[in-house]
C-alpha positions in Angstrom: -3.0 54.7 -10.3 0.3 52.9 -9.8 -1.0 51.4 -6.7 -3.9 50.0 -8.6 -1.6 48.5 -11.2 0.5 46.8 -8.6 -2.6 45.4 -6.9 -3.9 44.1 -10.3 -0.6 42.4 -11.1 -0.5 40.7 -7.7 -4.0 39.5 -8.2 -3.3 38.3 -11.7 -0.2 36.4 -10.6 -2.1 34.8 -7.7 -5.0 33.9 -10.0 -2.6 32.4 -12.6 -0.9 30.3 -9.9 -4.3 29.0 -8.7 -5.4 28.3 -12.2 -2.1 26.4 -12.9 -2.5 24.4 -9.8 -6.0 23.5 -10.7 -5.0 22.4 -14.2 -2.3 20.2 -12.7 -4.8 18.5 -10.5 -7.1 18.0 -13.4 -4.3 16.4 -15.4 -3.3 14.2 -12.5 -6.9 13.1 -12.0 -7.3 12.3 -15.7 -4.1 10.3 -15.6 -5.3 8.3 -12.6 -8.6 7.7 -14.4 -6.7 6.4 -17.4 -4.7 4.1 -15.3 -7.8 2.7 -13.6 -9.4 2.2 -17.1 -6.3 0.4 -18.3 -6.3 -1.8 -15.2 -10.0 -2.7 -15.4 -9.6 -3.4 -19.1 -7.6 -6.4 -18.2 -4.1 -4.9 -18.9 -2.1 -5.0 -15.6 -0.1 -1.9 -15.0 3.6 -2.5 -14.5 4.7 -1.9 -10.9 8.0 -2.1 -9.1 6.8 -4.6 -6.5 5.0 -8.0 -6.3 1.2 -8.1 -5.9 0.4 -10.9 -3.4 -3.3 -11.8 -3.0 -4.0 -13.3 0.4 -6.8 -15.7 1.4 -7.7 -16.5 -2.2 -10.5 -19.1 -2.3 -10.4 -22.6 -3.8 -11.9 -26.0 -3.3 -11.6 -29.5 -4.6 -14.1 -31.5 -6.9 -14.5 -34.0 -4.0 -15.6 -31.4 -1.5 -17.8 -29.7 -4.1 -19.6 -33.0 -4.8 -20.2 -33.5 -1.0 -21.5 -30.0 -0.7 -24.0 -30.7 -3.5 -25.2 -33.8 -1.6 -25.5 -31.8 1.6 -27.4 -29.0 -0.1 -30.0 -31.6 -1.4 -30.5 -32.7 2.2 -31.3 -29.1 3.3 -30.0 -29.5 6.9 -32.0 -27.3 9.2 -28.8 -26.5 11.3 -26.9 -25.1 8.3 -28.9 -22.1 7.1 -25.7 -20.2 6.3 -24.4 -22.9 4.0 -27.8 -23.1 2.2 -28.0 -19.4 1.8 -24.4 -19.0 0.6 -24.3 -22.0 -1.8 -27.9 -22.5 -2.8 -28.1 -19.7 -5.4 -24.6 -20.4 -6.7 -25.3 -24.0 -7.3 -28.7 -23.2 -8.9 -27.0 -21.0 -11.5 -24.5 -23.7 -12.4 -23.0 -23.3 -15.8 -25.2 -20.2 -16.4 -23.4 -18.2 -13.7 -21.8 -15.3 -15.6 -19.1 -15.0 -13.0 -18.2 -18.7 -13.2 -17.7 -19.0 -9.4 -17.7 -22.8 -9.1 -15.6 -23.2 -12.2 -13.0 -20.7 -10.9 -13.0 -22.1 -7.4 -12.1 -25.5 -8.8 -9.5 -24.2 -11.3 -6.0 -24.8 -10.1 -4.1 -24.7 -13.4 -4.1 -22.5 -16.5 -7.4 -20.8 -15.8 -6.3 -19.5 -12.5 -3.1 -18.3 -13.9 -4.9 -16.5 -16.7 -7.1 -14.7 -14.1 -4.0 -13.8 -12.0 -2.3 -12.4 -15.0 -5.3 -10.4 -16.0 -5.4 -8.8 -12.5 -1.7 -8.3 -12.3 -1.4 -10.8 -9.4 2.1 -12.4 -8.9 1.3 -14.8 -6.0 -1.9 -16.1 -4.5 -2.2 -17.5 -0.9 -4.9 -20.2 -1.2 -7.3 -21.1 1.5 -10.0 -23.7 1.3 -13.2 -21.7 0.7 -16.0 -21.4 3.3 -17.4 -23.6 4.8 -14.6 -26.1 4.1 -15.2 -29.4 5.7 -16.8 -28.0 8.9 -20.3 -28.6 7.6 -19.9 -32.4 7.6 -21.1 -34.3 10.6 -19.3 -37.4 9.5 -15.9 -36.9 11.2 -14.0 -39.5 9.2 -15.3 -38.0 5.9 -14.3 -34.5 6.9 -10.8 -35.5 7.9 -10.3 -37.5 4.7 -11.5 -34.6 2.5 -9.3 -32.1 4.3 -6.3 -34.4 4.0 -7.0 -35.0 0.3 -7.3 -31.3 -0.3 -3.8 -30.8 1.2 -2.4 -33.6 -0.9 -3.7 -32.0 -4.1 -2.0 -28.7 -3.8 0.3 -28.5 -0.9 3.7 -29.5 0.2 6.0 -28.4 3.0 7.3 -25.6 0.8 3.8 -24.3 0.1 2.4 -23.7 3.6 2.6 -20.6 5.7 1.6 -21.2 9.3 -1.3 -19.3 10.8 -2.3 -17.4 7.6 -6.0 -17.8 8.8 -5.3 -16.2 12.2 -7.1 -15.4 14.5 -9.6 -18.1 13.8 -7.5 -20.7 15.6 -5.9 -20.8 19.0 -2.2 -20.7 18.5 -1.4 -21.8 22.1 -3.0 -25.1 21.2 -2.1 -25.3 17.5 1.6 -24.8 17.7 2.3 -27.9 19.9 0.0 -29.9 17.6 1.9 -28.9 14.5 5.2 -29.6 16.4 3.9 -33.2 16.8 3.4 -33.8 13.1 5.5 -36.7 11.7 7.6 -34.4 9.4 11.2 -33.5 9.4 12.7 -30.6 11.3 13.6 -28.9 8.0 9.9 -29.1 6.9 8.8 -27.6 10.2 11.3 -24.7 9.7 9.8 -24.1 6.3 6.2 -24.2 7.6 6.8 -21.9 10.6 9.4 -19.5 9.2 11.2 -20.2 5.9 8.2 -20.0 3.6 7.1 -16.7 5.0 10.6 -15.3 4.7 10.8 -16.4 1.1 7.2 -15.2 0.2 7.4 -11.8 1.8 11.2 -11.4 1.2 11.9 -11.1 5.0 15.3 -11.1 6.5 16.0 -14.5 8.2 15.8 -14.4 12.0 19.2 -14.8 13.6 19.7 -18.2 15.3 
């Protein structure tokens, strides 16, 4: 009989331990669901680090206007562009996601969206297809230059963020040839990335 009692006690203790572990996992899962609900309700959770969103899309009013013209022409050699932007442009102001409005927003509206998502820093890249769809070379170059002038400066560019879509062996000498100061080149190639990602400066 005593043997049976010992067996029962061992079984009871083991069962309680398993039950306690299960309850702990349930509480943890519930807490995680609560955190997700808080985050998706638009209240960013405090975290001990920076949230940096990379390759965030944007475009300029001038490029968007040219895209609209191109879309009306329906070029046969740009099916991807027509498929991507046709429906978005058709919805216009009725788009519940406000895609075009948000792509063009570079001021308070974008900051509001970032705050709602808990984003501290965005790395902006001209959204697809950029100026690559324009067959007029001079127009494409001007639109690209204008887009840089609107939002960029030497302290706001991190080189090769769109890697590997460019050939660095060719691009680095081209950037080195830019008519900018040595200090600006240092920011573009190194300093801005060190500041953004809090990296330790490379020894000289």
